[in-house]
Every structure is written in structure tokens, then in C-alpha cells.
C-alpha positions as CSV (number, residue, x, y, z in Angstrom):
1,M,-66.8,110.8,56.0
2,S,-69.7,113.2,57.0
3,H,-70.6,115.5,54.3
4,E,-72.8,117.8,56.2
5,N,-71.1,120.7,58.3
6,L,-70.0,123.0,55.2
7,L,-69.0,126.7,55.8
8,Y,-69.1,129.0,52.9
9,V,-65.8,131.2,53.7
10,Y,-66.4,134.9,52.2
11,A,-63.5,136.7,53.2
12,V,-60.6,136.8,55.4
13,V,-60.0,140.0,57.8
14,P,-57.5,140.6,60.7
15,S,-58.1,139.1,64.0
16,D,-58.3,142.4,65.5
17,A,-61.5,143.4,63.5
18,A,-63.1,144.4,66.5
19,A,-65.8,146.0,64.2
20,L,-67.3,142.7,63.1
21,E,-68.3,141.9,66.7
22,P,-70.8,141.0,66.9
23,L,-71.9,140.4,63.2
24,G,-75.7,141.1,63.9
25,S,-75.2,144.1,65.3
26,P,-76.2,146.0,63.7
27,P,-77.1,143.2,60.9
28,L,-73.9,143.0,58.3
29,T,-76.0,142.6,55.2
30,D,-79.5,144.1,56.3
31,G,-81.0,140.2,56.6
32,V,-80.0,139.4,53.1
33,V,-77.5,136.5,53.9
34,D,-78.3,135.5,57.3
35,G,-76.1,132.9,59.9
36,L,-72.8,134.6,59.4
37,R,-70.1,133.9,61.9
38,L,-66.7,134.0,62.7
39,V,-63.8,131.7,62.6
40,G,-60.5,132.9,63.8
41,H,-56.9,131.5,63.7
42,Q,-53.3,132.7,63.2
43,G,-54.2,136.1,63.9
44,L,-56.5,136.3,60.9
45,T,-60.6,135.5,60.9
46,A,-63.0,134.1,57.8
47,V,-66.5,135.5,57.6
48,V,-67.9,132.1,57.0
49,R,-71.8,130.9,56.9
50,P,-73.2,126.8,57.2
51,V,-74.2,126.2,53.8
52,D,-76.3,123.1,52.8
53,S,-74.1,119.8,51.6
54,R,-76.7,119.4,48.7
55,E,-75.6,122.3,47.2
56,F,-72.1,122.8,48.3
57,D,-70.5,119.4,48.5
58,E,-67.9,118.6,45.9
59,A,-70.3,116.4,43.3
60,P,-73.2,119.1,43.7
61,L,-70.7,122.1,43.6
62,R,-69.3,120.9,40.2
63,A,-72.8,120.8,38.4
64,H,-74.1,123.7,40.0
65,L,-70.8,125.8,38.7
66,E,-72.4,125.1,35.3
67,D,-75.6,126.5,35.9
68,L,-75.3,130.4,35.0
69,D,-78.4,131.3,36.7
70,W,-77.5,129.7,40.3
71,V,-73.8,131.5,39.9
72,A,-75.1,134.6,39.5
73,A,-77.3,134.0,42.8
74,V,-74.2,132.9,44.5
75,A,-72.3,135.9,43.3
76,G,-74.5,138.2,44.6
77,E,-75.1,136.8,47.6
78,H,-70.9,136.5,47.7
79,H,-70.8,140.4,47.1
80,T,-73.1,141.4,49.3
81,V,-71.3,139.5,52.4
82,V,-68.1,140.9,51.2
83,E,-68.9,144.7,50.9
84,A,-70.5,144.7,53.5
85,V,-67.5,143.5,55.7
86,G,-65.0,145.6,53.9
87,H,-67.3,148.8,54.8
88,R,-66.2,147.7,58.4
89,T,-62.4,146.7,58.3
90,T,-59.3,145.8,55.9
91,T,-60.9,142.6,53.8
92,V,-59.3,140.2,51.6
93,P,-62.0,138.6,49.7
94,L,-61.7,134.7,48.7
95,R,-62.9,132.8,45.6
96,L,-66.5,132.2,44.8
97,A,-67.7,129.2,46.4
98,T,-65.0,128.5,48.8
99,V,-66.1,125.9,51.1
100,C,-64.7,124.1,54.0
101,R,-65.7,121.1,56.0
102,G,-66.1,122.4,59.4
103,E,-64.1,125.1,61.1
104,A,-61.2,122.8,61.1
105,G,-61.2,123.1,57.4
106,V,-61.5,126.9,57.8
107,R,-58.4,127.2,60.1
108,R,-56.5,124.6,57.7
109,L,-57.3,127.0,55.2
110,L,-56.3,130.0,57.4
111,D,-53.2,128.1,58.0
112,N,-52.3,126.9,54.6
113,G,-52.2,130.9,53.1
114,R,-51.0,133.1,56.2
115,H,-48.2,134.4,54.6
116,R,-50.1,135.5,51.5
117,L,-53.5,136.6,53.3
118,H,-51.4,138.7,55.9
119,E,-49.3,140.4,53.0
120,A,-52.8,141.0,51.1
121,L,-54.3,142.6,54.3
122,E,-51.1,144.8,54.6
123,R,-50.9,146.0,51.2
124,V,-54.9,147.0,51.0
125,A,-55.2,148.7,54.2
126,G,-56.6,152.1,53.7
127,H,-57.3,151.6,50.2
128,E,-59.9,150.9,47.6
129,E,-60.0,149.8,44.5
130,W,-61.7,151.9,41.1
131,G,-62.4,150.4,37.6
132,V,-61.8,152.4,34.6
133,K,-62.8,151.0,31.3
134,L,-62.1,153.0,28.0
135,Y,-64.4,151.7,25.2
136,A,-64.4,152.8,21.3
137,D,-67.9,153.2,20.1
138,P,-68.8,152.0,17.1
139,A,-68.9,154.8,14.0
140,S,-71.9,156.5,13.6
141,P,-73.9,155.6,10.7
142,P,-74.4,158.3,8.2
143,P,-77.4,160.7,8.5
144,A,-80.2,159.7,6.2
145,P,-81.1,162.3,3.4
146,G,-84.1,164.8,4.2
147,P,-87.0,165.4,2.2
148,S,-85.2,168.2,0.2
149,A,-82.2,166.1,0.2
150,S,-81.0,165.9,-3.6
151,P,-81.3,163.0,-5.3
152,P,-78.1,160.2,-5.1
153,P,-76.1,160.4,-8.2
154,A,-76.6,157.4,-10.8
155,P,-73.9,154.9,-10.3
156,D,-70.9,155.2,-11.5
157,R,-70.9,151.7,-13.9
158,T,-66.8,152.1,-14.3
159,A,-66.5,152.0,-10.4
160,S,-67.8,148.5,-10.3
161,T,-64.7,147.1,-11.3
162,G,-63.3,144.0,-9.2
163,R,-60.3,146.2,-9.0
164,D,-62.0,149.2,-7.5
165,F,-63.8,147.0,-5.2
166,L,-60.8,145.4,-3.7
167,R,-59.5,149.2,-3.4
168,R,-62.5,150.2,-1.8
169,R,-62.0,147.1,0.8
170,L,-58.4,147.9,1.5
171,E,-59.2,151.6,2.1
172,S,-61.6,150.5,4.5
173,R,-59.8,148.1,6.3
174,K,-56.9,150.3,6.6
175,A,-59.4,152.6,7.8
176,R,-60.1,150.3,10.6
177,E,-56.8,149.6,11.6
178,G,-55.8,153.2,12.1
179,D,-59.1,153.4,14.8
180,A,-57.8,150.7,16.4
181,V,-54.0,151.5,16.9
182,R,-55.4,155.2,17.8
183,A,-58.1,153.5,20.5
184,S,-54.9,151.2,21.7
185,G,-53.0,154.2,22.2
186,S,-55.5,155.9,24.0
187,A,-56.1,153.2,26.1
188,D,-52.1,153.0,26.9
189,G,-51.8,156.6,27.6
190,L,-54.8,156.6,30.1
191,H,-53.6,153.8,31.7
192,T,-50.2,155.3,32.5
193,L,-51.5,158.1,33.8
194,L,-54.2,156.7,36.1
195,S,-51.3,154.5,37.3
196,A,-48.8,157.1,38.4
197,H,-52.2,158.2,40.9
198,A,-52.5,155.1,42.2
199,T,-50.7,152.3,44.5
200,G,-51.1,149.6,42.3
201,A,-52.9,148.7,39.0
202,V,-53.8,145.5,37.1
203,L,-55.3,145.0,33.5
204,H,-58.2,142.6,33.2
205,P,-59.0,140.9,29.8
206,P,-61.2,143.2,27.7
207,Q,-64.9,142.4,28.4
208,Q,-66.8,140.7,25.9
209,A,-70.2,143.0,24.9
210,R,-72.1,140.3,25.1
211,L,-71.5,139.9,29.0
212,S,-70.8,144.0,29.7
213,H,-74.0,144.8,27.3
214,A,-71.9,148.4,26.7
215,P,-72.0,149.6,23.2
216,G,-68.9,149.5,21.7
217,R,-65.3,147.9,21.8
218,N,-63.5,147.6,25.3
219,V,-60.2,148.5,24.7
220,L,-58.8,149.2,28.5
221,N,-60.5,147.1,31.2
222,A,-58.1,148.1,34.2
223,A,-58.2,148.1,37.9
224,Y,-56.4,150.7,40.6
225,L,-55.6,150.5,44.1
226,V,-55.9,153.6,45.3
227,P,-55.6,155.1,49.1
228,V,-58.6,156.2,50.4
229,G,-56.9,160.1,51.3
230,R,-56.2,160.5,47.5
231,R,-59.7,159.5,46.2
232,R,-60.2,163.1,44.5
233,T,-56.8,163.2,43.0
234,F,-57.3,160.1,41.3
235,L,-60.9,160.7,40.1
236,D,-59.6,164.4,39.0
237,A,-57.2,162.3,36.6
238,V,-59.9,160.4,34.7
239,P,-60.8,162.9,31.8
240,D,-64.3,163.7,31.3
241,R,-66.3,161.3,29.1
242,D,-66.4,163.6,25.9
243,T,-62.6,164.7,26.2
244,P,-59.5,164.2,25.2
245,F,-60.6,161.4,23.2
246,E,-62.9,161.5,20.0
247,G,-64.8,158.4,19.6
248,L,-63.7,157.0,23.0
249,R,-66.1,156.5,26.1
250,V,-64.4,156.4,29.9
251,V,-66.7,154.8,32.3
252,V,-65.6,154.5,36.0
253,T,-66.8,152.0,38.5
254,G,-66.4,151.9,42.6
255,P,-65.4,151.7,45.1
256,W,-64.6,148.7,45.4
257,V,-63.2,146.1,48.1
258,P,-60.0,145.3,46.4
259,Y,-60.7,142.4,44.7
260,S,-58.1,142.5,42.0
261,F,-55.5,143.0,44.2
262,T,-56.3,140.6,46.9
263,Q,-56.4,137.3,44.7
264,G,-54.2,134.6,44.9
265,G,-55.1,133.7,48.6
266,P,-55.5,130.3,50.1
267,E,-57.3,127.2,48.4
268,P,-58.1,123.8,50.2
269,A,-55.1,121.7,49.4
270,Q,-55.8,118.6,46.8
271,G,-57.0,115.7,48.7
272,D,-57.8,117.7,52.3
273,P,-60.8,115.4,53.3
274,E,-61.9,118.7,55.3
275,A,-62.3,120.9,52.4
276,T,-64.1,120.8,49.1
277,R,-63.1,122.9,46.0
278,T,-63.7,126.1,45.1
279,G,-65.5,128.0,42.1
280,P,-64.5,130.8,40.0
281,E,-62.8,134.0,41.0
282,V,-64.8,137.3,41.4
283,T,-62.5,139.8,39.9
284,Q,-64.1,143.7,39.8
285,G,-63.7,143.6,36.0
286,G,-63.1,140.6,34.7
287,P,-65.5,138.4,32.3
288,E,-66.5,135.3,34.4
289,V,-68.2,137.2,37.4
290,A,-68.6,140.7,38.2
291,P,-69.2,141.6,41.8
292,G,-72.0,144.3,41.7
293,P,-73.1,147.3,39.8
294,G,-71.1,149.5,37.8
295,A,-71.5,153.3,38.1
296,S,-70.7,155.4,35.5
297,R,-69.0,158.4,36.3
């Protein structure tokens, strides 16, 4: 079996997307990703690029997907292409590292997923994705006493009993639980409000702080499918940073190609000799791979 003619598939667009012809005029990605071309089938067109089998054939690809630096580099190129295509025409992004064996494999991929792909293209036409995150900021530490502050009172020996210790711990836990309930209620309310201004909404799992590098606890990580003509109405519905949620912080990102509303596209069939495996999904707010830097409102 030949392992040479591998094509990385970035996205699928309608076959009448004349805005993509030719891909190099003007340059689609300003030279960031070269060698892009189109493969059409069944009223659909895939945006593809030849890739090296030493990196993207089944065995090396499986190994590379364990390398976070490699995945980040490929995800960056993937997002660059998808965003560039999305600026020109309605676009369905495919999973990260979707690779087929030659144009025959790409056509088979399009044929296997043609119904879902046509439905997705129809669903997102004229729309864009906006991400909204809500963070419960950690409690601020009490201010340090100034030079003229009175010295702290002597410790109360009677308050150091085991019973008082347990009481203070219980009160502290109840306070934290109350904060969590209020934050969850605020997240639910904000999601309901914004969903009313969108065609579709998706709740992603909360982002982990070690991946998002954002302070506070993520209590809402949502994506909204918004008609382009209603962008201003949707953004006006998002509360400002400091209102109306005390201790909560709102972050808005976008607009994005509708990653969150086009997932579930085709994958190479198991045992298909003309296709290799695919990698993780690229989701706008998901914890695995973010498609690009978010912009705070």
C-alpha cells in the first residue's frame, strides 16, 4: 500500500464558493500555509494540502498526537486556514489532523458525510460564532494593616477549642457553597439571556485554569451562533465586565468560524484503505485545542 500521497483536509465549503478560486490570488493565508488546493465532489469542496507521510501517516500521527507542542503547531496552522476560508465563504471546519490518501480518499470522505455537511453548511450560512465565558474571581485577601493600624487583639484562648474550630470551618464551607450557588445561578441566567439573541447555543465544559491561564473559576463556557446582521444586538445583550454580577467577570471572544455548530462531520471509515485516522476536535471554547487567541471585551 502506498503511504505517500496524503492530503490534510482543513474544511469543506459549498462547491459554488467562487470566492476561493484561485486559492493563491490573493494569497489565502499570506504564505503561512502553502500548497492549498481544492477537491470537489457531490456539491461540496474540500480545502486540502499535501502532507508528509513521515508525520501524518497512521503510526507517526498517533505518536505525534501525544506531543503537545506538535499538536499546538498543527492546530495553529489548521485555525489559520479555516479562518481564512471562513472569511471568504460559508465553512465547515473538520477535525484537527483529518488526513486522507489522495483525492479519491477525500471524495470518499465527502461522500460519506455529504448529508451532514450539506445540513451544516445550510445551518451556519450567514452566521458567526461568539464565545462567552463567565469567571467567579477568587476572593480578594484582606488589606494589610498600615503603619498606624492598631495592633491585633490578643488571641482568645477560649476560641481555640475543637468545637469552635469545627464551627468556623462549617461557616467557611457554607459561605463557599453559597458563592458557588450564586455563581451557578448567574451563569444560568446569562446563558438564558444570550440564547434568546442567538440562533443556536452550545455549553462547553468549563475550562481548566491551567489551560486557560485566566484567574478565577470558569462557571460558564458557552458558544452562540449569531446571524451576522444581529451581531450588535447580541453584543449589546452581554453585560459589561463589572455589572450586574458582583465578583464575576465576563469575557467575550469572537467572531469565529462556527466551530461549535459544525462538529460531527465525516470521518474516514474504519478500514478504509484510502484514509488515515483523525485527531482531536478543534472547538472554540473546549479544553483540548483552542482555535485562536480570544479577545476580551
